[in-house]
Every structure is written in C-alpha cells, then in structure tokens.
C-alpha positions as CSV (number, residue, x, y, z in Angstrom):
1,M,-11.9,-16.9,-35.0
2,S,-8.7,-18.9,-34.7
3,G,-9.3,-20.7,-38.0
4,F,-9.1,-17.6,-40.3
5,L,-5.5,-18.2,-41.2
6,N,-5.8,-22.0,-41.9
7,F,-5.4,-21.4,-45.6
8,T,-1.7,-20.5,-45.1
9,K,-1.1,-24.2,-44.8
10,E,-2.3,-24.8,-48.3
11,K,0.0,-25.0,-51.3
12,L,-0.8,-21.7,-53.1
13,R,0.4,-20.7,-56.6
14,V,2.1,-17.5,-57.4
15,V,0.5,-15.8,-60.4
16,E,1.3,-12.6,-62.2
17,I,-1.5,-10.0,-62.0
18,E,-1.7,-6.7,-63.9
19,I,-1.2,-3.8,-61.6
20,E,-4.3,-2.0,-63.0
21,Q,-6.4,-5.0,-61.8
22,I,-5.3,-4.5,-58.2
23,I,-7.4,-2.2,-55.9
24,P,-6.3,-0.9,-52.5
25,N,-7.4,-2.5,-49.2
26,P,-9.8,-0.2,-47.3
27,N,-8.4,-1.8,-44.0
28,Q,-4.8,-0.8,-44.7
29,P,-3.6,0.4,-41.3
30,R,-0.7,2.5,-42.6
31,R,-1.8,6.1,-43.2
32,D,1.5,7.6,-44.3
33,F,4.0,6.1,-46.7
34,N,7.6,7.5,-46.7
35,E,8.5,8.4,-50.2
36,E,12.2,7.9,-49.7
37,E,11.6,4.4,-48.3
38,I,9.4,3.5,-51.3
39,A,12.1,4.9,-53.7
40,S,14.7,2.8,-51.9
41,L,12.6,-0.3,-52.1
42,A,12.0,0.4,-55.8
43,D,15.7,0.5,-56.4
44,S,16.0,-2.9,-54.7
45,I,13.1,-4.3,-56.7
46,A,14.6,-3.0,-60.0
47,Q,17.8,-4.9,-59.3
48,N,16.4,-8.1,-57.6
49,G,12.8,-8.3,-58.5
50,I,9.9,-8.8,-56.0
51,L,11.2,-11.5,-53.7
52,Q,8.0,-11.8,-51.7
53,P,4.7,-12.0,-53.6
54,L,1.8,-9.7,-52.8
55,T,-1.3,-11.1,-51.1
56,V,-4.6,-10.5,-52.8
57,R,-8.2,-11.8,-53.0
58,R,-10.8,-11.7,-55.7
59,N,-13.2,-8.8,-55.6
60,G,-15.6,-8.9,-58.5
61,D,-13.5,-8.6,-61.7
62,K,-10.6,-7.0,-59.7
63,Y,-8.2,-8.2,-57.0
64,E,-8.2,-6.5,-53.6
65,L,-4.8,-6.1,-52.0
66,I,-4.5,-7.8,-48.6
67,A,-0.8,-7.2,-47.9
68,G,2.1,-5.7,-49.9
69,E,1.1,-2.1,-50.6
70,R,4.7,-0.8,-50.2
71,R,5.9,-3.4,-52.7
72,L,3.0,-2.4,-55.1
73,R,3.9,1.3,-54.9
74,A,7.6,0.5,-55.5
75,A,6.7,-1.7,-58.5
76,V,4.7,1.2,-60.0
77,L,7.8,3.4,-59.6
78,C,9.8,0.8,-61.4
79,G,7.4,0.9,-64.3
80,F,6.2,-2.7,-63.8
81,S,2.9,-3.6,-65.5
82,S,2.3,-6.7,-63.3
83,V,3.4,-8.1,-60.0
84,P,3.6,-11.6,-58.5
85,C,0.7,-12.4,-56.2
86,I,-0.8,-15.2,-54.2
87,I,-4.6,-15.3,-54.4
88,H,-6.6,-16.2,-51.2
89,E,-10.3,-17.1,-51.3
90,I,-11.5,-15.5,-48.0
91,N,-14.4,-13.4,-47.0
92,D,-14.5,-9.6,-46.3
93,R,-14.1,-10.0,-42.5
94,N,-11.1,-12.4,-42.6
95,S,-9.5,-10.4,-45.4
96,A,-9.6,-7.3,-43.2
97,I,-8.3,-9.1,-40.2
98,L,-5.5,-10.7,-42.2
99,A,-4.5,-7.3,-43.7
100,I,-4.3,-5.7,-40.3
101,V,-2.4,-8.5,-38.7
102,E,0.1,-8.8,-41.6
103,N,0.7,-5.1,-41.7
104,I,1.4,-4.9,-38.0
105,Q,3.7,-7.9,-38.0
106,R,5.6,-7.2,-41.2
107,Q,5.7,-3.5,-41.7
108,N,7.3,-0.7,-39.7
109,L,4.0,1.1,-38.9
110,S,4.0,4.3,-36.8
111,F,3.1,3.5,-33.2
112,F,-0.2,5.4,-33.6
113,D,-1.1,3.6,-36.8
114,E,-0.4,0.3,-35.0
115,A,-2.5,1.3,-32.0
116,V,-5.4,2.3,-34.3
117,A,-5.1,-1.1,-36.1
118,I,-5.1,-3.0,-32.8
119,E,-8.2,-1.1,-31.7
120,K,-9.9,-2.0,-34.9
121,L,-9.2,-5.7,-34.3
122,I,-10.7,-5.4,-30.8
123,T,-13.7,-3.0,-31.3
124,Y,-14.7,-3.8,-34.9
125,Y,-13.8,-7.4,-35.2
126,G,-14.7,-8.5,-31.7
127,M,-11.3,-9.7,-30.4
128,T,-10.3,-9.5,-26.8
129,Q,-7.0,-7.9,-25.9
130,E,-5.7,-11.4,-25.2
131,E,-6.8,-12.7,-28.6
132,A,-5.2,-9.8,-30.4
133,A,-2.0,-10.3,-28.4
134,A,-1.9,-14.0,-29.5
135,K,-2.5,-13.1,-33.2
136,L,0.3,-10.5,-33.1
137,G,2.7,-12.4,-31.0
138,K,2.8,-9.7,-28.4
139,A,2.2,-9.6,-24.6
140,Q,-1.2,-8.5,-23.5
141,S,0.4,-5.7,-21.5
142,T,2.0,-4.4,-24.7
143,I,-1.3,-4.4,-26.4
144,A,-2.9,-2.5,-23.5
145,N,0.0,0.1,-23.5
146,K,-0.5,0.6,-27.3
147,L,-4.2,1.2,-26.9
148,R,-3.5,3.8,-24.1
149,L,-1.8,5.9,-26.8
150,L,-5.2,6.6,-28.3
151,R,-6.1,8.7,-25.3
152,L,-4.0,11.4,-26.9
153,T,-5.9,13.9,-29.1
154,P,-5.5,14.0,-32.9
155,D,-3.6,17.3,-32.5
156,E,-1.2,15.8,-30.0
157,R,-0.6,12.8,-32.2
158,E,0.1,15.0,-35.1
159,L,2.7,17.1,-33.2
160,I,4.4,14.0,-31.9
161,M,4.8,12.5,-35.4
162,K,5.7,15.8,-37.0
163,F,8.6,16.3,-34.6
164,N,9.7,12.6,-34.6
165,L,9.0,12.0,-30.9
166,T,9.1,8.5,-29.7
167,E,6.4,6.2,-28.3
168,R,8.0,6.7,-24.9
169,H,7.6,10.4,-25.2
170,A,3.9,9.8,-26.0
171,R,3.4,7.4,-23.0
172,A,5.1,9.9,-20.7
173,L,2.5,12.6,-21.7
174,L,-0.3,10.3,-20.6
175,K,0.6,11.1,-17.0
176,L,-1.0,14.5,-17.6
177,A,-4.8,14.3,-17.5
178,S,-5.5,17.7,-19.2
179,P,-5.1,18.1,-23.0
180,A,-4.1,21.7,-22.3
181,D,-1.3,20.6,-20.0
182,R,-0.1,18.0,-22.5
183,L,0.1,20.6,-25.3
184,N,1.9,23.0,-23.0
185,I,4.5,20.3,-22.2
186,L,4.7,19.2,-25.8
187,E,5.7,22.7,-26.8
188,K,8.5,22.7,-24.3
189,I,9.7,19.2,-25.4
190,V,9.9,20.4,-29.0
191,K,11.4,23.8,-28.3
192,D,14.1,22.3,-26.0
193,N,14.5,19.1,-28.0
194,L,14.1,17.0,-24.8
195,N,15.0,13.3,-24.8
196,V,12.7,10.8,-23.0
197,E,14.5,11.1,-19.7
198,K,14.4,14.9,-19.6
199,T,10.7,14.7,-20.7
200,E,9.8,12.4,-17.8
201,N,11.7,14.7,-15.4
202,L,9.9,17.8,-16.8
203,I,6.5,16.1,-16.4
204,E,7.3,14.9,-12.8
205,E,8.4,18.5,-11.9
206,Y,5.2,19.9,-13.5
207,L,3.0,17.4,-11.6
208,G,4.8,18.3,-8.4
209,N,4.2,22.0,-8.9
210,Q,0.5,21.3,-9.6
211,K,0.2,19.3,-6.4
212,Q,1.8,22.1,-4.4
213,K,-0.7,24.6,-6.0
214,S,-3.6,22.3,-5.1
215,S,-2.3,21.9,-1.6
216,Y,-2.0,25.7,-1.2
217,K,-5.6,26.1,-2.5
218,K,-6.9,23.6,0.1
219,R,-5.0,25.4,2.9
220,S,-6.3,28.7,1.6
221,K,-9.8,27.4,1.7
222,V,-9.4,26.1,5.2
223,F,-8.1,29.5,6.3
224,Q,-11.1,31.2,4.7
225,N,-13.4,28.9,6.7
226,V,-11.5,29.7,9.9
227,K,-11.8,33.4,9.2
228,M,-15.6,33.0,8.6
229,F,-15.8,31.3,12.0
230,V,-13.9,34.1,13.7
231,N,-16.1,36.7,12.1
232,T,-19.1,34.8,13.4
233,I,-17.8,34.9,16.9
234,N,-17.1,38.7,16.6
235,R,-20.6,39.4,15.3
236,A,-22.1,37.4,18.2
237,V,-20.1,39.4,20.7
238,E,-21.1,42.6,19.0
239,T,-24.8,41.6,19.1
240,M,-24.6,40.9,22.8
241,Q,-22.8,44.2,23.4
242,A,-25.5,46.0,21.4
243,A,-28.1,44.3,23.7
244,G,-26.4,45.8,26.8
245,I,-24.4,42.7,27.8
246,S,-20.8,43.5,28.6
247,A,-19.4,40.5,26.6
248,D,-15.9,40.6,25.2
249,S,-13.5,38.2,23.3
250,K,-9.8,37.6,23.4
251,K,-7.5,36.1,20.8
252,I,-4.7,33.9,22.2
253,Q,-2.2,32.6,19.6
254,S,0.6,30.0,20.1
255,D,2.8,28.1,17.7
256,E,0.2,25.3,17.4
257,Y,-3.2,27.0,18.0
258,I,-5.2,30.1,17.7
259,E,-7.6,30.3,20.8
260,Y,-10.6,32.6,21.2
261,R,-12.1,33.2,24.6
262,V,-15.5,34.9,25.0
263,R,-16.4,36.3,28.4
264,I,-20.0,36.9,29.3
265,P,-20.8,38.4,32.8
266,I,-22.9,36.0,34.9
267,N,-24.8,38.8,36.6
268,Q,-26.0,40.1,33.2
269,H,-26.8,36.8,31.5
270,K,-27.5,33.5,33.3
271,I,-27.0,30.4,31.2
C-alpha cells in the first residue's frame, strides 16, 4: 500500500481541461462547502489565476477529480471554461485513497468530515490506524481521538456543527455514555454559550450528581433488603406466638448498628 503515491516523483505535465469534462470524485470527504470561502477564493483566482493545478484521472471520456474541488467551484464562479490539471494514471482504489489523503492534508475539513474520511481509509481500504497516521503525518493517538468522535450520533454532530462548537466540545461530550444525557448537556451548552472549560465543568458536575444518585439508589436497595430481613424476623416471632410460644423480639439501635434480639423461653421450646 505504501507505493500508491510513487507517481508523485514523476515529471507530470500541466494541461488545460474543459470544466465540463471534469466529473466529481465520489470519495470527496468534504460534505459542506462554505459559499463565502468559495467566493473569496474566486476573487483571488480572478486576480492571480489558479496557482496550484487540480489533480484528475481519466475516467472513460471524462476526467474524474482527485483533488481541487474548491478551486474548481471557484473557477466556475469566475466564468472559466477550462482549468489547469495534472493527469494521473491510477486505479479506482488508489484514486480514492489519494483523494481522501490530499483533502485531509490540504483542506480545512470539519473535524467530523475528517473523522469520517479517516474511518474510510481504515475500514474500506484496509489501513491500520498506524498506517493512516503515517500517510496523514499525524500521531496514532490523534487518529484514535478523531475516530472516537464518530461515537456521537448524527443528530449530535449536526447540533455541534450548527452552533459552531469545537472539537474539544465534542470530545468532552464523549464522557457521557447516554445519547439522551449528551443532548441534554448540548442544549445547556448552546443556551448558555459555554466555552470548553465551562462545558467540561458542567459535565463533571453532571457526572458527579449521577454518581450520587446511583449511590443513593444502592443504599436504598440495601435498606429495603434490611427491612425485608426485619419483617422476616417479626413474622417468625408472630408465628411462634400464634403457636403458644411466648417468644418476643427487641430492637436495640446504636450509632453503628441496629441489633435485634429474639427471646424464646426454654421451658416451652427446647432447641
């Protein structure tokens, strides 16, 4: 797998290709394109031209885009009929991998789009986390943290992006196991416009309260079990009394213990 970028060492020509001959890359990791950023890029291209050629490969009688969709969109805004491209002769698999790697390395993807792209490298194209980290020039721990973001539900991801929360906000939410709890906290983060530090404090406080509730439930359950045991003793004494045995019980309570003493006359019942 390490050889799929070897062609970058070749001396490749830059050629002009008609925009209508270029088709999108199905493996483009970016899902959302900021219209203002594209417009700004178009202004720059109108003044200075396209400084970095697009990367394409032949696909039948068309050219499939490997990298450079933002530049292509900006060129369309400028009214260009053609754009400078470098043509690579690579197969479907290597084209997809190159598109993902170049997009992650060169473009400001959202952290969720980046995580999805990395997951695709690993699950669909058979890379390990270590291999993906090497291709992207990132630490393996960074790759692992990116992938953890995908534990958040689509609804949670949408809210995080809609309200421009950061990757650190998203990672903080992962401390909560329940989607319902995460949505509850997300609503508070958005409503109170909490920064990352305040978000982490809110989550720690929430987890602390949940732990206290859990501890209370456990103590309550133990108390219920003790109560059942005491009722069992009382019923046993009542049964003996109903049988004519002068048995009785006495509760003695201290700061540390609750003690029950049951007395059964020896002359009425020999053990």
